[in-house]
C-alpha positions, -999 to +999 in steps of 0.1 A: +068-162-028+041-141-044+016-147-017+041-135+010+050-105-011+013-096-015+007-099+022+037-077+031+027-051+005-009-050+017+001-046+054+026-018+046+002+000+022-026+001+048-001+011+076+011+040+054-024+052+048-032+051+085+000+069+094-009+096+068-043+099+084-028+102+119-004+129+107-033+148+092-053+146+124-022+158+144-017+187+120-054+197+123-050+199+161-017+218+158-026+243+132-064+246+132-074+240+168-041+255+180-036+229+208+002+230+207+023+203+189-006+178+189+017+149+184+030+161+150+067+154+157+060+118+167+033+112+141+056+128+114+085+105+123+063+074+123+048+084+090+082+091+075+095+057+085+064+039+072+066+059+040+102+049+034+092+013+042+064+014+017+087+026-011+112-001-002+086-028-001+070-016-033+104-018-051+110-052-036+077-069-045+071-056-080+092-085-095+078-114-075+043-101-083+052-096-119+041-060-121+046-040-152+065-007-149+032+012-152+019-006-121+051+001-102+049+038-110+012+039-099+021+022-066+049+047-060+027+077-069+000+064-046+023+071-016+021+109-021-016+118-017-032+109+017-048+074+018-040+066-018-019+036-008-050+020+006-069+028-026-041+014-047-040-018-025-077-023-030-075-018-067-044-041-070-063-068-051-094-066-073-075-065-105-053-095-097-020-075-093-013-091-060-016-126-073+017-128-091+024-148-123+018-182-109-011-176-085-024-212-087+009-229-080+018-206-050-016-202-034-022-166-045-054-148-034-071-150-068-103-134-052-115-112-079-099-125-111-124-143-133-113-171-154-131-186-184-157-212-175-148-248-183-169-267-209 
């Protein structure tokens, strides 16, 4: 369960970051370059949907991944500044937050978590 939750969270976190970036590009063309709408209505709607999906997925996966409340709050706050969901996702992967409590039994990623050497 934790592995599936981690994959879903990672996909949605990166999608939210890219939708933020797309919206910023659209706003640049609309307000700075003055090329009309620049896709802002569509990009804004897409970003809004993915933002809500990110919040819902974050609230859904924090228990299967055994996150502490502090990690949950950080994940939710990461959705506000542009591209911070991607930064949070990379940090969570490296710190083992996406492995869940039983990473060995459920095939978690366990890429960056160091365990003591066996004697």
